[in-house]
C-alpha positions as CSV (number, residue, x, y, z in Angstrom):
1,X,-5.7,-16.5,-16.0
2,X,-5.1,-15.2,-12.5
3,X,-7.9,-13.5,-10.7
4,X,-8.3,-9.7,-10.2
5,X,-9.1,-7.9,-7.1
6,X,-10.0,-4.2,-7.2
7,X,-9.0,-1.9,-4.4
8,X,-10.8,1.4,-4.1
9,X,-8.3,3.7,-2.3
10,X,-10.8,5.8,-0.3
11,X,-9.9,9.2,1.1
12,X,-6.4,10.0,-0.1
13,X,-5.9,12.4,2.8
14,X,-6.3,9.5,5.2
15,X,-4.2,6.3,5.5
16,X,-6.0,4.2,2.8
17,X,-3.3,4.6,0.1
18,X,-0.5,4.0,2.6
19,X,-2.0,0.8,4.1
20,X,-2.8,-0.5,0.6
21,X,0.7,-0.1,-0.7
22,X,2.2,-1.6,2.4
23,X,-0.2,-4.5,2.3
24,X,0.6,-5.2,-1.4
25,X,4.3,-5.1,-0.7
26,X,3.9,-7.5,2.1
27,X,1.6,-9.9,0.2
28,X,3.4,-9.8,-3.2
29,X,5.2,-13.1,-2.8
30,X,2.3,-15.0,-1.3
31,X,0.3,-15.7,-4.5
32,X,-0.3,-14.6,-8.1
33,X,-3.5,-12.6,-7.7
34,X,-3.6,-9.4,-9.8
35,X,-4.7,-6.1,-8.2
36,X,-6.3,-3.0,-9.7
37,X,-5.7,0.1,-7.5
38,X,-8.4,2.7,-8.2
39,X,-7.3,6.1,-7.1
40,X,-5.4,9.3,-8.0
41,X,-2.3,8.2,-10.0
42,X,0.0,11.0,-8.9
43,X,-0.8,10.6,-5.3
44,X,-0.3,6.8,-5.3
45,X,3.0,6.9,-7.3
46,X,4.5,9.7,-5.1
47,X,3.5,7.8,-1.9
48,X,4.9,4.5,-3.3
49,X,8.2,6.2,-4.0
50,X,8.3,8.2,-0.7
51,X,7.6,5.0,1.4
52,X,10.3,3.1,-0.5
53,X,7.9,0.3,-1.3
54,X,8.5,0.2,-5.0
55,X,5.3,-1.7,-5.8
56,X,5.6,-2.1,-9.6
57,X,2.5,-0.2,-10.7
58,X,1.4,-0.5,-14.3
59,X,-1.4,1.3,-16.3
60,X,-4.6,-0.6,-16.5
61,X,-6.1,-1.2,-20.0
62,X,-8.3,-4.1,-19.3
63,X,-8.3,-7.6,-17.8
64,X,-5.4,-8.6,-20.1
65,X,-3.2,-5.8,-18.9
66,X,0.4,-6.8,-18.2
67,X,1.7,-6.8,-14.7
68,X,0.2,-7.8,-11.4
69,X,-0.3,-4.4,-9.9
70,X,-2.2,-1.9,-12.0
71,X,-3.4,1.6,-11.4
72,X,-6.5,3.4,-12.7
73,X,-7.7,6.9,-12.1
74,X,-11.4,7.4,-12.9
75,X,-11.2,11.2,-12.2
76,X,-11.3,13.7,-15.1
77,X,-8.7,15.8,-13.4
78,X,-5.9,14.8,-11.0
79,X,-6.2,15.8,-7.4
80,X,-4.1,18.6,-6.0
81,X,-1.0,17.4,-4.1
82,X,-1.5,19.6,-1.1
83,X,-5.1,18.7,0.0
84,X,-6.0,19.2,3.6
85,X,-7.3,16.2,5.6
86,X,-11.0,15.8,5.0
87,X,-10.9,17.9,1.9
88,X,-14.2,18.0,-0.1
89,X,-12.2,17.2,-3.3
90,X,-10.8,14.1,-1.6
91,X,-14.2,13.1,-0.3
92,X,-15.8,13.3,-3.8
93,X,-12.9,11.4,-5.2
94,X,-13.3,8.6,-2.7
95,X,-16.9,8.2,-3.9
96,X,-15.7,8.1,-7.5
97,X,-13.1,5.4,-6.7
98,X,-15.8,3.3,-4.8
99,X,-18.3,3.7,-7.7
100,X,-15.7,2.6,-10.3
101,X,-14.7,-0.5,-8.3
102,X,-18.3,-1.5,-7.7
103,X,-19.2,-1.1,-11.4
104,X,-16.3,-3.3,-12.4
105,X,-17.4,-6.0,-10.0
106,X,-21.0,-5.7,-11.2
107,X,-19.7,-6.2,-14.8
108,X,-17.7,-9.2,-13.5
109,X,-14.5,-7.7,-14.6
110,X,-13.1,-8.1,-11.1
111,X,-13.4,-11.1,-8.7
112,X,-13.7,-8.9,-5.6
113,X,-13.6,-5.4,-4.3
114,X,-11.6,-4.2,-1.3
115,X,-12.4,-0.8,-0.1
116,X,-9.9,1.5,1.8
117,X,-11.3,3.8,4.5
118,X,-13.2,7.0,3.7
119,X,-14.8,9.5,6.1
120,X,-18.6,9.8,6.2
121,X,-18.6,13.3,7.7
122,X,-16.2,14.6,5.1
123,X,-18.4,13.1,2.3
124,X,-21.6,14.7,3.7
125,X,-19.8,18.0,4.1
126,X,-18.7,17.8,0.5
127,X,-22.4,17.9,-0.5
128,X,-23.1,14.2,-1.1
129,X,-25.7,12.3,1.0
130,X,-24.0,9.3,2.5
131,X,-24.7,6.7,5.2
132,X,-21.9,4.3,4.7
133,X,-20.1,2.2,2.1
134,X,-22.3,-0.9,2.9
135,X,-25.5,1.0,2.2
136,X,-24.0,2.8,-0.9
137,X,-22.9,-0.5,-2.5
138,X,-26.2,-2.1,-1.7
139,X,-28.0,0.7,-3.5
140,X,-25.7,0.4,-6.5
141,X,-26.2,-3.3,-6.7
142,X,-30.0,-3.0,-6.3
143,X,-30.2,-5.3,-3.3
144,X,-32.0,-4.9,0.0
145,X,-31.1,-8.1,1.9
146,X,-27.6,-7.2,3.2
147,X,-25.7,-7.3,6.5
148,X,-22.4,-6.2,7.8
149,X,-20.2,-9.0,9.1
150,X,-17.1,-8.1,11.1
151,X,-14.6,-10.9,11.7
152,X,-11.1,-11.5,13.0
153,X,-9.0,-13.7,15.1
154,X,-6.7,-13.2,18.1
155,X,-3.0,-14.3,18.2
156,X,-4.1,-17.8,19.2
157,X,-6.4,-18.2,16.2
158,X,-9.7,-17.8,18.1
159,X,-12.3,-16.2,15.8
160,X,-15.2,-13.9,16.3
161,X,-17.6,-13.5,13.4
162,X,-20.4,-10.9,14.0
163,X,-23.3,-10.0,11.7
164,X,-25.3,-6.9,12.5
165,X,-29.1,-6.7,12.4
166,X,-28.9,-2.9,12.3
167,X,-25.9,-0.8,11.3
168,X,-25.4,3.0,11.2
169,X,-28.2,4.4,13.2
170,X,-28.4,6.2,16.5
171,X,-28.6,4.0,19.6
172,X,-31.8,5.7,20.7
173,X,-33.4,4.5,17.4
174,X,-32.3,0.9,17.4
175,X,-35.4,-0.5,19.2
176,X,-37.8,1.3,16.9
177,X,-35.9,0.2,13.8
178,X,-35.4,-3.4,14.8
179,X,-37.6,-5.8,12.9
180,X,-37.9,-9.6,12.9
181,X,-37.2,-9.5,9.2
182,X,-33.8,-7.8,9.7
183,X,-32.8,-10.4,12.2
184,X,-33.9,-13.2,10.0
185,X,-31.9,-11.7,7.1
186,X,-28.8,-11.4,9.4
187,X,-29.2,-15.1,10.4
188,X,-29.6,-16.2,6.8
189,X,-26.6,-14.3,5.6
190,X,-24.5,-15.3,8.6
191,X,-25.3,-19.0,7.7
192,X,-24.3,-18.3,4.1
193,X,-21.1,-16.6,5.2
194,X,-20.1,-19.8,7.1
195,X,-20.8,-21.7,3.9
196,X,-18.7,-19.3,1.9
197,X,-15.9,-19.7,4.4
198,X,-16.3,-23.5,4.1
199,X,-16.5,-23.9,7.8
200,X,-17.3,-27.5,9.0
201,X,-20.5,-26.3,10.8
202,X,-22.7,-23.2,10.9
203,X,-23.9,-22.7,14.5
204,X,-25.3,-19.2,15.0
205,X,-26.2,-17.4,18.2
206,X,-28.4,-14.4,18.4
207,X,-28.0,-11.6,21.0
208,X,-30.8,-10.1,22.9
209,X,-31.3,-6.3,22.6
210,X,-31.6,-5.5,26.3
211,X,-29.5,-6.4,29.4
212,X,-29.9,-10.1,30.3
213,X,-31.8,-10.5,27.1
214,X,-34.7,-8.6,28.6
215,X,-35.0,-10.8,31.8
216,X,-38.4,-12.2,30.7
217,X,-39.7,-8.8,29.8
218,X,-38.6,-7.0,32.9
219,X,-36.0,-4.8,31.0
220,X,-37.9,-4.5,27.7
221,X,-40.0,-6.8,25.5
222,X,-38.1,-6.7,22.2
223,X,-36.8,-10.2,22.9
224,X,-40.3,-11.5,23.2
225,X,-41.9,-9.6,20.4
226,X,-39.2,-9.4,17.8
227,X,-36.0,-11.4,18.4
228,X,-37.5,-14.7,19.6
229,X,-40.0,-14.9,16.7
230,X,-37.1,-14.3,14.2
231,X,-35.0,-17.1,15.8
232,X,-37.9,-19.5,15.8
233,X,-38.7,-18.7,12.2
234,X,-35.1,-19.3,11.2
235,X,-35.0,-22.6,13.2
236,X,-38.2,-23.8,11.4
237,X,-36.3,-23.2,8.1
238,X,-33.5,-25.5,9.2
239,X,-30.9,-23.1,10.6
240,X,-28.8,-24.2,13.5
241,X,-29.5,-21.0,15.5
242,X,-30.1,-20.2,19.2
243,X,-31.2,-17.1,21.1
244,X,-32.0,-14.5,22.1
245,X,-29.1,-14.8,24.6
246,X,-27.6,-12.2,26.9
247,X,-24.9,-10.5,24.9
248,X,-22.5,-10.1,27.9
249,X,-22.2,-13.9,28.3
250,X,-22.7,-14.9,24.6
251,X,-19.5,-13.4,23.3
252,X,-17.5,-15.3,25.9
253,X,-19.0,-18.6,24.6
254,X,-18.5,-17.5,20.9
255,X,-14.9,-16.6,21.6
256,X,-14.2,-20.0,23.0
257,X,-15.7,-21.7,19.9
258,X,-19.2,-22.7,20.9
259,X,-20.7,-20.7,18.0
260,X,-19.4,-20.0,14.5
261,X,-21.2,-16.6,14.1
262,X,-23.1,-14.2,16.3
263,X,-25.9,-11.9,15.2
264,X,-25.8,-8.7,17.2
265,X,-28.7,-6.3,17.4
266,X,-26.7,-3.0,16.9
267,X,-23.3,-1.7,15.9
268,X,-21.4,-1.3,19.1
269,X,-22.9,-4.5,20.7
270,X,-21.1,-6.5,18.1
271,X,-18.1,-4.4,17.3
272,X,-16.8,-3.7,20.8
273,X,-16.0,-7.4,21.5
274,X,-14.8,-7.9,17.9
275,X,-12.3,-5.1,18.1
276,X,-11.2,-6.1,21.6
277,X,-10.2,-9.5,20.2
278,X,-9.0,-8.5,16.7
279,X,-8.4,-4.7,16.6
280,X,-5.3,-5.1,14.3
281,X,-6.7,-7.6,11.9
282,X,-10.5,-7.2,11.9
283,X,-12.2,-7.2,8.5
284,X,-15.6,-5.8,7.4
285,X,-17.3,-8.1,5.0
286,X,-20.6,-7.0,3.3
287,X,-22.9,-10.0,3.1
288,X,-25.7,-10.2,0.5
289,X,-24.0,-8.3,-2.4
290,X,-23.7,-10.0,-5.8
291,X,-20.0,-9.5,-5.5
292,X,-17.3,-9.9,-2.8
293,X,-16.6,-6.8,-0.8
294,X,-14.2,-6.6,2.1
295,X,-12.6,-3.7,3.9
296,X,-10.2,-3.1,6.8
297,X,-12.0,-2.4,10.0
298,X,-10.6,1.0,10.7
299,X,-11.1,4.6,9.6
300,X,-9.1,7.2,7.8
301,X,-6.9,8.0,10.8
302,X,-6.3,11.6,9.7
303,X,-4.1,12.2,12.8
304,X,-1.4,9.8,11.5
305,X,-1.9,10.2,7.7
306,X,1.2,10.8,5.7
307,X,3.5,9.9,8.6
308,X,4.4,6.3,7.7
309,X,2.9,5.1,11.0
310,X,-0.2,3.2,9.8
311,X,-0.2,-0.5,10.2
312,X,-1.4,-2.5,7.2
313,X,-2.5,-5.5,9.3
314,X,-6.2,-5.0,8.7
315,X,-5.8,-4.3,5.0
316,X,-3.7,-7.5,4.7
317,X,-6.5,-9.4,6.4
318,X,-9.1,-7.8,4.1
319,X,-7.0,-8.8,1.0
320,X,-6.6,-12.3,2.3
321,X,-10.3,-12.8,3.0
322,X,-11.2,-11.4,-0.5
323,X,-8.8,-13.9,-2.1
324,X,-10.1,-16.8,0.0
325,X,-13.7,-16.0,-0.8
326,X,-13.0,-15.6,-4.5
327,X,-11.2,-19.0,-4.5
328,X,-14.0,-20.7,-2.6
329,X,-16.7,-19.1,-4.9
330,X,-15.1,-19.8,-8.2
331,X,-12.8,-22.7,-7.5
332,X,-9.8,-20.8,-8.8
333,X,-6.5,-22.3,-7.6
334,X,-4.8,-19.1,-8.6
335,X,-6.7,-16.9,-6.1
336,X,-5.9,-17.9,-2.6
């Protein structure tokens, strides 16, 4: 039996449904993976027709459902067809889609979950506390040791893979939130990510927090008190890891292939170089969950939603990574 990948369609007033349908149309001939789209049925079917993609969507009745592209709506009532961008109804629906997909993965009904973009601000305004999909899924799965990894390649096949020690917190709070345990977790999970990708080696470099990695304590002591102890502890456990290194030079060396993954201390330190290299095809991969979760590395793009302008490149990359990881994890020749 071919593998199943669930796709939570995110905020329907953004570009999530559009890039999903475009990606599936582009990837349909590449393998025999089966896909479950989780979203508002009327919205998806109308968009499929309007874009002229004609993805053959079938109702989902379980893992033995006929067809390769199935559609399921977990909502009790269909969404209105004229929702404004960032609508509270769309935000609440996005959480319902995400929850449904995660539960199916936790039940091992699906081999992986790919999540289309949603908007944190819209969700909070709708009355739901929310930090991000990574944190939401970790809470659902009951795990604490997680990390975000962003990865992508340029047009010459040069990769950056960046795991984050901290994620969605204010820059002014990073130093006070940074702990050696968070860095060790990111190193550990980055090493496991290299294993899951079946890379020939797992050489990891760790960024310093401060300019010039603190310059021996002149620009801050976090490298001495927090980062270096975490690197040394990981090295004692057998990891091939070095650092803390000055981030401005480290990413150059990682980009040319000296390292297989980088651990960055905070969100923008890692994501700015990643998006510079692979803005169109970057993927967000949540490390540490009991199931595979990937996502395109972009937002809802409300400004172009509904205009048939959105590129599916990042969603295609997210689908391909989910298939690759599922194949590597389960040894299924049918999921590639």
